[in-house]
N, CA, C, O and the ligand as a Tripos MOL2 file, in Angstrom:
@<TRIPOS>MOLECULE
protein
  297   295    75     0     0
PROTEIN
NO_CHARGES

@<TRIPOS>ATOM
      1 N         112.8240    4.4770  109.5160 N.3       1 MET1
      2 CA        114.2550    4.2240  109.3140 C.3       1 MET1
      3 C         115.0570    4.5740  110.5610 C.2       1 MET1
      4 O         114.8680    5.6270  111.1690 O.2       1 MET1
      5 N         115.9230    3.6980  110.9120 N.am      2 ALA2
      6 CA        116.8060    3.9690  112.0390 C.3       2 ALA2
      7 C         117.8790    4.9650  111.6120 C.2       2 ALA2
      8 O         118.2410    5.0530  110.4380 O.2       2 ALA2
      9 N         118.3590    5.6830  112.5580 N.am      3 THR3
     10 CA        119.4300    6.6400  112.2720 C.3       3 THR3
     11 C         120.7630    5.9070  112.2600 C.2       3 THR3
     12 O         121.0720    5.1310  113.1650 O.2       3 THR3
     13 N         121.5320    6.1620  111.2360 N.am      4 ARG4
     14 CA        122.8350    5.5060  111.1520 C.3       4 ARG4
     15 C         123.8660    6.2610  111.9940 C.2       4 ARG4
     16 O         123.8730    7.4900  112.0680 O.2       4 ARG4
     17 N         124.7140    5.4840  112.6080 N.am      5 CYS5
     18 CA        125.7960    6.0620  113.3960 C.3       5 CYS5
     19 C         126.7260    6.8600  112.4870 C.2       5 CYS5
     20 O         127.0360    6.4330  111.3750 O.2       5 CYS5
     21 N         127.1610    8.0010  112.9590 N.am      6 GLU6
     22 CA        128.0790    8.8040  112.1390 C.3       6 GLU6
     23 C         129.5180    8.7410  112.6200 C.2       6 GLU6
     24 O         130.3410    9.6120  112.3400 O.2       6 GLU6
     25 N         129.7800    7.6720  113.3550 N.am      7 GLY7
     26 CA        131.1580    7.4610  113.7880 C.3       7 GLY7
     27 C         132.0000    7.0250  112.6030 C.2       7 GLY7
     28 O         131.5270    6.2970  111.7300 O.2       7 GLY7
     29 N         133.2340    7.4640  112.5740 N.am      8 TRP8
     30 CA        134.1420    7.0670  111.5040 C.3       8 TRP8
     31 C         135.3230    6.3650  112.1170 C.2       8 TRP8
     32 O         135.9110    6.8280  113.0940 O.2       8 TRP8
     33 N         135.6600    5.2420  111.5270 N.am      9 ARG9
     34 CA        136.8220    4.5410  112.0530 C.3       9 ARG9
     35 C         137.8890    4.3960  110.9940 C.2       9 ARG9
     36 O         137.6080    4.3620  109.7960 O.2       9 ARG9
     37 N         139.1050    4.3120  111.4590 N.am     10 ARG10
     38 CA        140.2490    4.2480  110.5750 C.3      10 ARG10
     39 C         140.5340    2.8220  110.1630 C.2      10 ARG10
     40 O         140.5900    1.9190  110.9980 O.2      10 ARG10
     41 N         140.7090    2.6320  108.8880 N.am     11 ARG11
     42 CA        141.0970    1.3190  108.3670 C.3      11 ARG11
     43 C         142.5170    1.4300  107.8590 C.2      11 ARG11
     44 O         142.8840    2.4230  107.2320 O.2      11 ARG11
     45 N         143.3030    0.4280  108.1230 N.am     12 GLY12
     46 CA        144.6660    0.4750  107.6350 C.3      12 GLY12
     47 C         145.5500    1.2300  108.6050 C.2      12 GLY12
     48 O         145.2280    1.3540  109.7860 O.2      12 GLY12
     49 N         146.6470    1.7240  108.1120 N.am     13 GLY13
     50 CA        147.5630    2.4210  108.9960 C.3      13 GLY13
     51 C         148.7320    1.5460  109.3570 C.2      13 GLY13
     52 O         149.3760    0.9650  108.4840 O.2      13 GLY13
     53 N         149.0050    1.4490  110.6110 N.am     14 THR14
     54 CA        150.2020    0.7860  111.1180 C.3      14 THR14
     55 C         150.4740   -0.6020  110.5400 C.2      14 THR14
     56 O         151.5960   -0.8970  110.1290 O.2      14 THR14
     57 N         149.4510   -1.4510  110.5080 N.am     15 PHE15
     58 CA        149.7130   -2.8400  110.1450 C.3      15 PHE15
     59 C         149.3560   -3.2180  108.7150 C.2      15 PHE15
     60 O         149.4570   -4.3850  108.3370 O.2      15 PHE15
     61 N         148.9480   -2.2610  107.9340 N.am     16 THR16
     62 CA        148.6560   -2.5590  106.5400 C.3      16 THR16
     63 C         149.4000   -1.5960  105.6360 C.2      16 THR16
     64 O         149.7700   -0.4920  106.0360 O.2      16 THR16
     65 N         149.6070   -2.0390  104.4140 N.am     17 LEU17
     66 CA        150.2440   -1.1630  103.4450 C.3      17 LEU17
     67 C         149.1730   -0.3200  102.7780 C.2      17 LEU17
     68 O         147.9870   -0.6500  102.7900 O.2      17 LEU17
     69 N         149.6190    0.7500  102.2120 N.am     18 GLY18
     70 CA        148.6610    1.6020  101.5120 C.3      18 GLY18
     71 C         148.1240    2.6920  102.4030 C.2      18 GLY18
     72 O         148.4350    2.7670  103.5920 O.2      18 GLY18
     73 N         147.3270    3.5180  101.8140 N.am     19 PRO19
     74 CA        146.8270    4.6890  102.5360 C.3      19 PRO19
     75 C         145.7930    4.3220  103.5920 C.2      19 PRO19
     76 O         145.0940    3.3150  103.4860 O.2      19 PRO19
     77 N         145.7200    5.1370  104.5740 N.am     20 VAL20
     78 CA        144.7200    4.9760  105.6100 C.3      20 VAL20
     79 C         143.3940    5.5180  105.0790 C.2      20 VAL20
     80 O         143.3220    6.6170  104.5300 O.2      20 VAL20
     81 N         142.3560    4.7140  105.2580 N.am     21 THR21
     82 CA        141.0530    5.1980  104.8130 C.3      21 THR21
     83 C         140.0950    5.2540  105.9970 C.2      21 THR21
     84 O         140.2890    4.5870  107.0130 O.2      21 THR21
     85 N         139.1010    6.0340  105.8420 N.am     22 TRP22
     86 CA        138.0910    6.1560  106.8860 C.3      22 TRP22
     87 C         136.8090    5.5150  106.4050 C.2      22 TRP22
     88 O         136.3990    5.6790  105.2560 O.2      22 TRP22
     89 N         136.1970    4.7930  107.2950 N.am     23 GLU23
     90 CA        134.9940    4.0770  106.9410 C.3      23 GLU23
     91 C         133.8950    4.4250  107.9220 C.2      23 GLU23
     92 O         134.1090    4.4630  109.1340 O.2      23 GLU23
     93 N         132.7360    4.6730  107.3880 N.am     24 GLN24
     94 CA        131.6540    5.0050  108.3170 C.3      24 GLN24
     95 C         131.1450    3.7610  109.0170 C.2      24 GLN24
     96 O         131.0040    2.6980  108.4120 O.2      24 GLN24
     97 N         130.8750    3.9110  110.2850 N.am     25 CYS25
     98 CA        130.3450    2.8350  111.1120 C.3      25 CYS25
     99 C         128.9800    2.3910  110.5600 C.2      25 CYS25
    100 O         128.1890    3.2040  110.0840 O.2      25 CYS25
    101 N         128.7350    1.0910  110.6380 N.am     26 ASP26
    102 CA        127.5080    0.5250  110.0740 C.3      26 ASP26
    103 C         126.3670    0.3700  111.0710 C.2      26 ASP26
    104 O         125.2540    0.0000  110.6970 O.2      26 ASP26
    105 N         126.6390    0.6470  112.3110 N.am     27 ASN27
    106 CA        125.6220    0.4280  113.3360 C.3      27 ASN27
    107 C         124.5440    1.5140  113.3290 C.2      27 ASN27
    108 O         124.7200    2.5960  112.7710 O.2      27 ASN27
    109 N         123.4500    1.1890  113.9570 N.am     28 ASN28
    110 CA        122.4160    2.1880  114.1500 C.3      28 ASN28
    111 C         122.7620    3.0380  115.3640 C.2      28 ASN28
    112 O         123.2560    2.5480  116.3790 O.2      28 ASN28
    113 N         122.4900    4.3050  115.2240 N.am     29 ALA29
    114 CA        122.7810    5.2180  116.3230 C.3      29 ALA29
    115 C         121.7900    5.0080  117.4630 C.2      29 ALA29
    116 O         120.6120    4.7310  117.2380 O.2      29 ALA29
    117 N         122.2810    5.1420  118.6710 N.am     30 ILE30
    118 CA        121.4050    5.0320  119.8310 C.3      30 ILE30
    119 C         121.4120    6.3080  120.6650 C.2      30 ILE30
    120 O         120.6090    6.4860  121.5810 O.2      30 ILE30
    121 N         122.3420    7.1850  120.3180 N.am     31 VAL31
    122 CA        122.4900    8.3900  121.1290 C.3      31 VAL31
    123 C         122.9570    9.5550  120.2600 C.2      31 VAL31
    124 O         123.6900    9.3660  119.2900 O.2      31 VAL31
    125 N         122.5320   10.7380  120.6150 N.am     32 ASN32
    126 CA        123.0130   11.9400  119.9590 C.3      32 ASN32
    127 C         124.0950   12.5510  120.8360 C.2      32 ASN32
    128 O         123.8270   13.0360  121.9350 O.2      32 ASN32
    129 N         125.3100   12.5180  120.3350 N.am     33 LEU33
    130 CA        126.4190   13.0360  121.1290 C.3      33 LEU33
    131 C         126.7990   14.4350  120.6920 C.2      33 LEU33
    132 O         126.9310   14.7130  119.5000 O.2      33 LEU33
    133 N         126.9720   15.3030  121.6530 N.am     34 THR34
    134 CA        127.5540   16.6080  121.3520 C.3      34 THR34
    135 C         128.9910   16.5540  121.8420 C.2      34 THR34
    136 O         129.2600   16.5150  123.0420 O.2      34 THR34
    137 N         129.9060   16.5540  120.8810 N.am     35 VAL35
    138 CA        131.3120   16.4430  121.2300 C.3      35 VAL35
    139 C         132.0540   17.7320  120.9050 C.2      35 VAL35
    140 O         131.6690   18.4830  120.0080 O.2      35 VAL35
    141 N         133.1110   17.9670  121.6450 N.am     36 VAL36
    142 CA        133.9280   19.1500  121.3970 C.3      36 VAL36
    143 C         135.3050   18.6960  120.9540 C.2      36 VAL36
    144 O         136.0830   18.1660  121.7470 O.2      36 VAL36
    145 N         135.5980   18.9100  119.6780 N.am     37 GLN37
    146 CA        136.9350   18.6230  119.1780 C.3      37 GLN37
    147 C         137.5260   19.9420  118.7170 C.2      37 GLN37
    148 O         137.7840   20.8150  119.5460 O.2      37 GLN37
    149 N         137.7510   20.1150  117.4130 N.am     38 GLU38
    150 CA        138.1930   21.4410  116.9670 C.3      38 GLU38
    151 C         137.0560   22.4210  117.1280 C.2      38 GLU38
    152 O         137.2430   23.6040  117.4170 O.2      38 GLU38
    153 N         135.8570   21.8730  116.9280 N.am     39 LYS39
    154 CA        134.6600   22.6680  117.1420 C.3      39 LYS39
    155 C         133.6190   21.7650  117.7770 C.2      39 LYS39
    156 O         133.7820   20.5470  117.8550 O.2      39 LYS39
    157 N         132.5610   22.3860  118.2220 N.am     40 GLU40
    158 CA        131.5120   21.5970  118.8440 C.3      40 GLU40
    159 C         130.5650   21.0680  117.7730 C.2      40 GLU40
    160 O         130.1520   21.8110  116.8820 O.2      40 GLU40
    161 N         130.2210   19.7830  117.8600 N.am     41 GLU41
    162 CA        129.2470   19.2620  116.9130 C.3      41 GLU41
    163 C         128.4240   18.1430  117.5340 C.2      41 GLU41
    164 O         128.8520   17.4550  118.4610 O.2      41 GLU41
    165 N         127.2340   17.9930  116.9870 N.am     42 THR42
    166 CA        126.3340   16.9640  117.4730 C.3      42 THR42
    167 C         126.1530   15.9280  116.3960 C.2      42 THR42
    168 O         125.8000   16.2540  115.2630 O.2      42 THR42
    169 N         126.3950   14.6710  116.7450 N.am     43 LEU43
    170 CA        126.1790   13.6050  115.7690 C.3      43 LEU43
    171 C         125.6150   12.3580  116.4020 C.2      43 LEU43
    172 O         125.8760   12.0600  117.5680 O.2      43 LEU43
    173 N         124.8270   11.6200  115.6100 N.am     44 PRO44
    174 CA        124.3030   10.3540  116.0920 C.3      44 PRO44
    175 C         125.4260    9.3280  116.2120 C.2      44 PRO44
    176 O         126.2830    9.2400  115.3320 O.2      44 PRO44
    177 N         125.4250    8.5680  117.2740 N.am     45 ALA45
    178 CA        126.4710    7.5710  117.4890 C.3      45 ALA45
    179 C         125.8840    6.2920  118.0570 C.2      45 ALA45
    180 O         124.8350    6.3040  118.7030 O.2      45 ALA45
    181 N         126.5780    5.1830  117.8070 N.am     46 CYS46
    182 CA        126.1770    3.9160  118.3990 C.3      46 CYS46
    183 C         126.9380    3.7430  119.7180 C.2      46 CYS46
    184 O         127.8030    4.5440  120.0730 O.2      46 CYS46
    185 N         126.5890    2.6840  120.4170 N.am     47 LYS47
    186 CA        127.1940    2.4010  121.7140 C.3      47 LYS47
    187 C         128.7170    2.2520  121.6140 C.2      47 LYS47
    188 O         129.4640    2.7360  122.4640 O.2      47 LYS47
    189 N         129.1550    1.5640  120.5420 N.am     48 VAL48
    190 CA        130.5800    1.2920  120.3520 C.3      48 VAL48
    191 C         131.3710    2.5880  120.1530 C.2      48 VAL48
    192 O         132.4130    2.8020  120.7730 O.2      48 VAL48
    193 N         130.8480    3.4430  119.2720 N.am     49 CYS49
    194 CA        131.5470    4.6920  118.9800 C.3      49 CYS49
    195 C         131.4980    5.6400  120.1760 C.2      49 CYS49
    196 O         132.4260    6.4160  120.4050 O.2      49 CYS49
    197 N         130.4330    5.5700  120.9140 N.am     50 TRP50
    198 CA        130.2990    6.3680  122.1280 C.3      50 TRP50
    199 C         131.4120    5.9730  123.1020 C.2      50 TRP50
    200 O         132.1210    6.8190  123.6450 O.2      50 TRP50
    201 N         131.5390    4.6490  123.3050 N.am     51 GLN51
    202 CA        132.5790    4.1450  124.1930 C.3      51 GLN51
    203 C         133.9580    4.5310  123.6800 C.2      51 GLN51
    204 O         134.8500    4.8690  124.4580 O.2      51 GLN51
    205 N         134.1230    4.4770  122.3540 N.am     52 GLU52
    206 CA        135.4060    4.8270  121.7560 C.3      52 GLU52
    207 C         135.7550    6.2900  122.0040 C.2      52 GLU52
    208 O         136.9000    6.6400  122.2880 O.2      52 GLU52
    209 N         134.7520    7.1150  121.8890 N.am     53 ALA53
    210 CA        134.9540    8.5430  122.1330 C.3      53 ALA53
    211 C         135.4070    8.7830  123.5670 C.2      53 ALA53
    212 O         136.2830    9.6060  123.8330 O.2      53 ALA53
    213 N         134.7890    8.0440  124.4800 N.am     54 ILE54
    214 CA        135.1640    8.1590  125.8920 C.3      54 ILE54
    215 C         136.6100    7.6840  126.0840 C.2      54 ILE54
    216 O         137.4100    8.3340  126.7560 O.2      54 ILE54
    217 N         136.9200    6.5330  125.4750 N.am     55 ASP55
    218 CA        138.2660    5.9730  125.5980 C.3      55 ASP55
    219 C         139.3400    6.8950  125.0120 C.2      55 ASP55
    220 O         140.4660    6.9550  125.5050 O.2      55 ASP55
    221 N         138.9600    7.6130  123.9440 N.am     56 LYS56
    222 CA        139.9180    8.5150  123.3090 C.3      56 LYS56
    223 C         140.0550    9.8290  124.0640 C.2      56 LYS56
    224 O         140.9010   10.6630  123.7420 O.2      56 LYS56
    225 N         139.2280    9.9940  125.0500 N.am     57 GLY57
    226 CA        139.3040   11.2140  125.8490 C.3      57 GLY57
    227 C         138.6660   12.4210  125.1850 C.2      57 GLY57
    228 O         138.9690   13.5660  125.5200 O.2      57 GLY57
    229 N         137.7740   12.1460  124.2350 N.am     58 ILE58
    230 CA        137.0570   13.2350  123.5710 C.3      58 ILE58
    231 C         136.0510   13.8470  124.5490 C.2      58 ILE58
    232 O         135.3550   13.1380  125.2760 O.2      58 ILE58
    233 N         135.9950   15.1500  124.5460 N.am     59 THR59
    234 CA        135.0630   15.8330  125.4380 C.3      59 THR59
    235 C         133.6330   15.6700  124.9370 C.2      59 THR59
    236 O         133.2890   16.1230  123.8450 O.2      59 THR59
    237 N         132.8160   15.0280  125.7400 N.am     60 ILE60
    238 CA        131.4140   14.8580  125.3880 C.3      60 ILE60
    239 C         130.5930   15.8070  126.2460 C.2      60 ILE60
    240 O         130.4980   15.6760  127.4660 O.2      60 ILE60
    241 N         130.0110   16.7610  125.5510 N.am     61 LYS61
    242 CA        129.2820   17.7990  126.2590 C.3      61 LYS61
    243 C         127.9180   17.3000  126.7080 C.2      61 LYS61
    244 O         127.4680   17.5810  127.8190 O.2      61 LYS61
    245 N         127.2670   16.5520  125.8160 N.am     62 SER62
    246 CA        126.0000   15.9570  126.2100 C.3      62 SER62
    247 C         125.7290   14.6980  125.4090 C.2      62 SER62
    248 O         126.2330   14.5350  124.2980 O.2      62 SER62
    249 N         124.9410   13.8210  125.9750 N.am     63 ALA63
    250 CA        124.5620   12.5770  125.3160 C.3      63 ALA63
    251 C         123.0670   12.3930  125.5150 C.2      63 ALA63
    252 O         122.5920   12.1530  126.6250 O.2      63 ALA63
    253 N         122.3480   12.5100  124.4270 N.am     64 ILE64
    254 CA        120.8960   12.3870  124.5130 C.3      64 ILE64
    255 C         120.4500   11.1220  123.7890 C.2      64 ILE64
    256 O         120.6380   10.9990  122.5780 O.2      64 ILE64
    257 N         119.8640   10.1900  124.5180 N.am     65 PRO65
    258 CA        119.4350    8.9330  123.8890 C.3      65 PRO65
    259 C         118.3930    9.1750  122.8020 C.2      65 PRO65
    260 O         117.5000   10.0060  122.9600 O.2      65 PRO65
    261 N         118.5140    8.4540  121.7180 N.am     66 LEU66
    262 CA        117.5230    8.5410  120.6500 C.3      66 LEU66
    263 C         116.3300    7.6680  121.0180 C.2      66 LEU66
    264 O         116.4490    6.7200  121.7950 O.2      66 LEU66
    265 N         115.2120    7.9970  120.4610 N.am     67 LYS67
    266 CA        114.0270    7.1710  120.7070 C.3      67 LYS67
    267 C         114.1890    5.8440  119.9830 C.2      67 LYS67
    268 O         114.7740    5.7760  118.9020 O.2      67 LYS67
    269 N         113.6750    4.8170  120.5820 N.am     68 GLU68
    270 CA        113.6730    3.5020  119.9390 C.3      68 GLU68
    271 C         112.9520    3.6100  118.6040 C.2      68 GLU68
    272 O         111.8810    4.2100  118.5080 O.2      68 GLU68
    273 N         113.5460    3.0300  117.5910 N.am     69 VAL69
    274 CA        112.8680    3.0140  116.3080 C.3      69 VAL69
    275 C         112.1810    1.6730  116.1340 C.2      69 VAL69
    276 O         112.8200    0.6210  116.1640 O.2      69 VAL69
    277 N         110.9040    1.7260  115.9560 N.am     70 LYS70
    278 CA        110.1720    0.4760  115.7870 C.3      70 LYS70
    279 C         110.3720   -0.0520  114.3790 C.2      70 LYS70
    280 O         110.2120    0.6750  113.3990 O.2      70 LYS70
    281 N         110.7210   -1.3130  114.2920 N.am     71 SER71
    282 CA        110.9470   -1.8870  112.9690 C.3      71 SER71
    283 C         109.6520   -2.5360  112.4870 C.2      71 SER71
    284 O         108.6980   -2.6940  113.2490 O.2      71 SER71
    285 N         109.6380   -2.8980  111.2460 N.am     72 GLY72
    286 CA        108.4580   -3.5150  110.6890 C.3      72 GLY72
    287 C         107.8910   -2.6420  109.6000 C.2      72 GLY72
    288 O         108.4770   -2.5100  108.5260 O.2      72 GLY72
    289 N         106.7820   -2.0640  109.8710 N.am     73 LYS73
    290 CA        106.0760   -1.2270  108.8930 C.3      73 LYS73
    291 C         106.9380   -0.0460  108.4360 C.2      73 LYS73
    292 O         107.5750    0.6200  109.2520 O.2      73 LYS73
    293 N         106.9490    0.2020  107.1470 N.am     74 LYS74
    294 CA        107.7530    1.3100  106.6320 C.3      74 LYS74
    295 C         106.9650    2.5970  106.6870 C.2      74 LYS74
    296 O         107.4720    3.6480  106.2960 O.2      74 LYS74
    297 ZN        129.2500    3.5900  115.5280 Zn       75 ZN75
@<TRIPOS>BOND
     1     1     2 1
     2     2     3 1
     3     3     4 2
     4     3     5 am
     5     5     6 1
     6     6     7 1
     7     7     8 2
     8     7     9 am
     9     9    10 1
    10    10    11 1
    11    11    12 2
    12    11    13 am
    13    13    14 1
    14    14    15 1
    15    15    16 2
    16    15    17 am
    17    17    18 1
    18    18    19 1
    19    19    20 2
    20    19    21 am
    21    21    22 1
    22    22    23 1
    23    23    24 2
    24    23    25 am
    25    25    26 1
    26    26    27 1
    27    27    28 2
    28    27    29 am
    29    29    30 1
    30    30    31 1
    31    31    32 2
    32    31    33 am
    33    33    34 1
    34    34    35 1
    35    35    36 2
    36    35    37 am
    37    37    38 1
    38    38    39 1
    39    39    40 2
    40    39    41 am
    41    41    42 1
    42    42    43 1
    43    43    44 2
    44    43    45 am
    45    45    46 1
    46    46    47 1
    47    47    48 2
    48    47    49 am
    49    49    50 1
    50    50    51 1
    51    51    52 2
    52    51    53 am
    53    53    54 1
    54    54    55 1
    55    55    56 2
    56    55    57 am
    57    57    58 1
    58    58    59 1
    59    59    60 2
    60    59    61 am
    61    61    62 1
    62    62    63 1
    63    63    64 2
    64    63    65 am
    65    65    66 1
    66    66    67 1
    67    67    68 2
    68    67    69 am
    69    69    70 1
    70    70    71 1
    71    71    72 2
    72    71    73 am
    73    73    74 1
    74    74    75 1
    75    75    76 2
    76    75    77 am
    77    77    78 1
    78    78    79 1
    79    79    80 2
    80    79    81 am
    81    81    82 1
    82    82    83 1
    83    83    84 2
    84    83    85 am
    85    85    86 1
    86    86    87 1
    87    87    88 2
    88    87    89 am
    89    89    90 1
    90    90    91 1
    91    91    92 2
    92    91    93 am
    93    93    94 1
    94    94    95 1
    95    95    96 2
    96    95    97 am
    97    97    98 1
    98    98    99 1
    99    99   100 2
   100    99   101 am
   101   101   102 1
   102   102   103 1
   103   103   104 2
   104   103   105 am
   105   105   106 1
   106   106   107 1
   107   107   108 2
   108   107   109 am
   109   109   110 1
   110   110   111 1
   111   111   112 2
   112   111   113 am
   113   113   114 1
   114   114   115 1
   115   115   116 2
   116   115   117 am
   117   117   118 1
   118   118   119 1
   119   119   120 2
   120   119   121 am
   121   121   122 1
   122   122   123 1
   123   123   124 2
   124   123   125 am
   125   125   126 1
   126   126   127 1
   127   127   128 2
   128   127   129 am
   129   129   130 1
   130   130   131 1
   131   131   132 2
   132   131   133 am
   133   133   134 1
   134   134   135 1
   135   135   136 2
   136   135   137 am
   137   137   138 1
   138   138   139 1
   139   139   140 2
   140   139   141 am
   141   141   142 1
   142   142   143 1
   143   143   144 2
   144   143   145 am
   145   145   146 1
   146   146   147 1
   147   147   148 2
   148   147   149 am
   149   149   150 1
   150   150   151 1
   151   151   152 2
   152   151   153 am
   153   153   154 1
   154   154   155 1
   155   155   156 2
   156   155   157 am
   157   157   158 1
   158   158   159 1
   159   159   160 2
   160   159   161 am
   161   161   162 1
   162   162   163 1
   163   163   164 2
   164   163   165 am
   165   165   166 1
   166   166   167 1
   167   167   168 2
   168   167   169 am
   169   169   170 1
   170   170   171 1
   171   171   172 2
   172   171   173 am
   173   173   174 1
   174   174   175 1
   175   175   176 2
   176   175   177 am
   177   177   178 1
   178   178   179 1
   179   179   180 2
   180   179   181 am
   181   181   182 1
   182   182   183 1
   183   183   184 2
   184   183   185 am
   185   185   186 1
   186   186   187 1
   187   187   188 2
   188   187   189 am
   189   189   190 1
   190   190   191 1
   191   191   192 2
   192   191   193 am
   193   193   194 1
   194   194   195 1
   195   195   196 2
   196   195   197 am
   197   197   198 1
   198   198   199 1
   199   199   200 2
   200   199   201 am
   201   201   202 1
   202   202   203 1
   203   203   204 2
   204   203   205 am
   205   205   206 1
   206   206   207 1
   207   207   208 2
   208   207   209 am
   209   209   210 1
   210   210   211 1
   211   211   212 2
   212   211   213 am
   213   213   214 1
   214   214   215 1
   215   215   216 2
   216   215   217 am
   217   217   218 1
   218   218   219 1
   219   219   220 2
   220   219   221 am
   221   221   222 1
   222   222   223 1
   223   223   224 2
   224   223   225 am
   225   225   226 1
   226   226   227 1
   227   227   228 2
   228   227   229 am
   229   229   230 1
   230   230   231 1
   231   231   232 2
   232   231   233 am
   233   233   234 1
   234   234   235 1
   235   235   236 2
   236   235   237 am
   237   237   238 1
   238   238   239 1
   239   239   240 2
   240   239   241 am
   241   241   242 1
   242   242   243 1
   243   243   244 2
   244   243   245 am
   245   245   246 1
   246   246   247 1
   247   247   248 2
   248   247   249 am
   249   249   250 1
   250   250   251 1
   251   251   252 2
   252   251   253 am
   253   253   254 1
   254   254   255 1
   255   255   256 2
   256   255   257 am
   257   257   258 1
   258   258   259 1
   259   259   260 2
   260   259   261 am
   261   261   262 1
   262   262   263 1
   263   263   264 2
   264   263   265 am
   265   265   266 1
   266   266   267 1
   267   267   268 2
   268   267   269 am
   269   269   270 1
   270   270   271 1
   271   271   272 2
   272   271   273 am
   273   273   274 1
   274   274   275 1
   275   275   276 2
   276   275   277 am
   277   277   278 1
   278   278   279 1
   279   279   280 2
   280   279   281 am
   281   281   282 1
   282   282   283 1
   283   283   284 2
   284   283   285 am
   285   285   286 1
   286   286   287 1
   287   287   288 2
   288   287   289 am
   289   289   290 1
   290   290   291 1
   291   291   292 2
   292   291   293 am
   293   293   294 1
   294   294   295 1
   295   295   296 2
@<TRIPOS>SUBSTRUCTURE
     1 MET1         2 RESIDUE 1 A MET
     2 ALA2         6 RESIDUE 1 A ALA
     3 THR3        10 RESIDUE 1 A THR
     4 ARG4        14 RESIDUE 1 A ARG
     5 CYS5        18 RESIDUE 1 A CYS
     6 GLU6        22 RESIDUE 1 A GLU
     7 GLY7        26 RESIDUE 1 A GLY
     8 TRP8        30 RESIDUE 1 A TRP
     9 ARG9        34 RESIDUE 1 A ARG
    10 ARG10       38 RESIDUE 1 A ARG
    11 ARG11       42 RESIDUE 1 A ARG
    12 GLY12       46 RESIDUE 1 A GLY
    13 GLY13       50 RESIDUE 1 A GLY
    14 THR14       54 RESIDUE 1 A THR
    15 PHE15       58 RESIDUE 1 A PHE
    16 THR16       62 RESIDUE 1 A THR
    17 LEU17       66 RESIDUE 1 A LEU
    18 GLY18       70 RESIDUE 1 A GLY
    19 PRO19       74 RESIDUE 1 A PRO
    20 VAL20       78 RESIDUE 1 A VAL
    21 THR21       82 RESIDUE 1 A THR
    22 TRP22       86 RESIDUE 1 A TRP
    23 GLU23       90 RESIDUE 1 A GLU
    24 GLN24       94 RESIDUE 1 A GLN
    25 CYS25       98 RESIDUE 1 A CYS
    26 ASP26      102 RESIDUE 1 A ASP
    27 ASN27      106 RESIDUE 1 A ASN
    28 ASN28      110 RESIDUE 1 A ASN
    29 ALA29      114 RESIDUE 1 A ALA
    30 ILE30      118 RESIDUE 1 A ILE
    31 VAL31      122 RESIDUE 1 A VAL
    32 ASN32      126 RESIDUE 1 A ASN
    33 LEU33      130 RESIDUE 1 A LEU
    34 THR34      134 RESIDUE 1 A THR
    35 VAL35      138 RESIDUE 1 A VAL
    36 VAL36      142 RESIDUE 1 A VAL
    37 GLN37      146 RESIDUE 1 A GLN
    38 GLU38      150 RESIDUE 1 A GLU
    39 LYS39      154 RESIDUE 1 A LYS
    40 GLU40      158 RESIDUE 1 A GLU
    41 GLU41      162 RESIDUE 1 A GLU
    42 THR42      166 RESIDUE 1 A THR
    43 LEU43      170 RESIDUE 1 A LEU
    44 PRO44      174 RESIDUE 1 A PRO
    45 ALA45      178 RESIDUE 1 A ALA
    46 CYS46      182 RESIDUE 1 A CYS
    47 LYS47      186 RESIDUE 1 A LYS
    48 VAL48      190 RESIDUE 1 A VAL
    49 CYS49      194 RESIDUE 1 A CYS
    50 TRP50      198 RESIDUE 1 A TRP
    51 GLN51      202 RESIDUE 1 A GLN
    52 GLU52      206 RESIDUE 1 A GLU
    53 ALA53      210 RESIDUE 1 A ALA
    54 ILE54      214 RESIDUE 1 A ILE
    55 ASP55      218 RESIDUE 1 A ASP
    56 LYS56      222 RESIDUE 1 A LYS
    57 GLY57      226 RESIDUE 1 A GLY
    58 ILE58      230 RESIDUE 1 A ILE
    59 THR59      234 RESIDUE 1 A THR
    60 ILE60      238 RESIDUE 1 A ILE
    61 LYS61      242 RESIDUE 1 A LYS
    62 SER62      246 RESIDUE 1 A SER
    63 ALA63      250 RESIDUE 1 A ALA
    64 ILE64      254 RESIDUE 1 A ILE
    65 PRO65      258 RESIDUE 1 A PRO
    66 LEU66      262 RESIDUE 1 A LEU
    67 LYS67      266 RESIDUE 1 A LYS
    68 GLU68      270 RESIDUE 1 A GLU
    69 VAL69      274 RESIDUE 1 A VAL
    70 LYS70      278 RESIDUE 1 A LYS
    71 SER71      282 RESIDUE 1 A SER
    72 GLY72      286 RESIDUE 1 A GLY
    73 LYS73      290 RESIDUE 1 A LYS
    74 LYS74      294 RESIDUE 1 A LYS
    75 ZN75       297 GROUP 0 **** ****
């Protein structure tokens, strides 16, 4: 099984009515990011969320690529 990205993105907000909800990213993680926000934490992330973290100016302490997951046989 591939590791799922643990990035969360905001749905709604400025251009939609109703409450803002958070949705977990559907991509497979390619990297383990150690980020420092309120506290330091390590989570699997995909390329998109990694780039987003960089764009948001989040402090990334380390980024360790995950091993390729071979698909096929379970
Ligand atoms: Zn993601």
